[in-house]
N, C-alpha and C positions, 0 to 999 in steps of 0.2 A: 510630554508625558508626565503624569503625576504618580507618585507613590506615597502612600500615607498622607496625602493631602499636600505633599511637597513635590515640586518640579524636580525631575531627574532626566538624565540623558542615558539611554541604553547603550552600553559599551562593553566589549569584551576586554577584560584585563588579562594581562599575561599570566597571572597567578590564579585565574578561575579554575583551571584544571587541578592544580595542586590543592586549592582551598576545597573543591569539591570532593577530592579523593580523601582528604583529612576528615571532613564532615561525614563522609560515608564510612570512615574507618577502613579504608582500602589502601591508604598511603604506604603503610609499613610493609604490607604484603608485596605491593608492586615495587617498592624500593628494594626489598630483599631479593626479588628476581630480576632485577635490572630492567624493569618495565615502566618506571615512573616518568621517564622522559617521553613526553608525547611526540616530540619531534622525530623519535626513532621510527614511528609509523610511516613517516614520509621519506625516510631514507631506505627502508628495507621492507619488502613484502613479507619476509619471514617475522621480523619483529612486529610489523603491524598484525599479523595473524596471531602471534604470541600475546600482544596486548589485548586483542579483541577476545581471545579464548580465556584469558585470565579474568577479564572483566565479565564475561558470560558466566564464568564459574563463580565469581564473587556475587553477582547480582542474583543467581539462581538460588542463593541461600535464603531468599525471602521474596515476598511478592512485590510487584511494581508499586503499588500504592504505598508500601512501607518506605521504599527508598525516595519516592517523590515527597512524601511527608517530611522525611529528614532533611532533604534538600530545601524544601520551602521553609521549614522552621528556622533554617540557618540563613534565610533570605537569599537563596540561590534560585535563579529562574529555572524552572523545570516544568516538564509535562509529560504525559505518556504518549507512546507512539501506538496507534491503533493497529490491531490486526485487521486483515482484510474483512472479516465478518463484522468486527466492530465498527470499521469505517463505513461499511454498507448499511448500517443501522443508525448512524450518527445523524441526529436531527438536522444539523446543517447541511450535510450531504444530501439527505433525503428532500429537505425543503427547497434546495436549489436545483433539484432534479439531475444531480450527477449520477444517481442510481435510481432506477424505476423498476416497476414489475411488469412482467408480460405474461400473458396466459398462454400456457402450453397444454393444448387439449390432449395430446397423446400421453402426458404425465398427469393430467387432471390436476394441475396446480399452477400458481404463479411462481415465476423465477425472477431473481433480481438480475438486472442487466444495466450495462452502461446507459445513462439517460443523456440528456443534453441541458445545460444551463441557459442556452440561448432561447430567447422568445422572440420569433418573427411574426409580425402580424399578418403578412401575406403568404408566407411559407412556413406555417407551424411544423415542428418536428413531428413525425408519426413513428414512433418507435414500436417495432414489431419483432416477432420471434424471427430467428435466423432460419433460413431453409434448411430442410434435411439434406443430407448428402445425396445428390442425384435427383432431388425433387423436380428440378426443371430441365432435366436432360432431354426429354422429348420436345419440349417447347423450344429450346435452343437449337437443337439438331434440325427441327423443321424449318427454322429461320435460316439455317446454313444450307438448305436444299435437300435434306435427306428425306426419303419417302417414309410412309408409315411402315411398310414392309422392311425397309432397311433398318430402321429404329428397332422394330420387333426382333430382327435377326441379331442386332448388336446386343440386345437384352438377353435373348436365348443363349448367345455364345458367352455370356457374362462379361462382355467387354465394357458394357456400361451397367 
């Protein structure tokens, strides 16, 4: 890997957490509340929850891009985490068919659904809408040996 034209190895350093907290100006707050030692999160579910809650509170004071900008200016590796909606519109996700759109006539619109990144020449993926609840009841029950009258009775009795 290269960085600024120079080779470098990506590695996690023991002080990365502390350095990031200093850069973000969170260190003093976390230290004052006894939450600066990240190892506590592995020792206690309660401490982990306290650390995460405090970080959520601190990060909520500004927008995601603000924090990423601070970390990147300090040469800290950082990126945003997509929401589900953002991920479903990400060009890499869409271009690799992880998400695709399917027409739902009863809604008169396309909805995003899981796609498939695999391309098979002899068995191409055919992504379709999911069946409605009970849509194939009659077909399945006929295959199981039920008569048309029996199926109609099950429907009248609100069993299916």
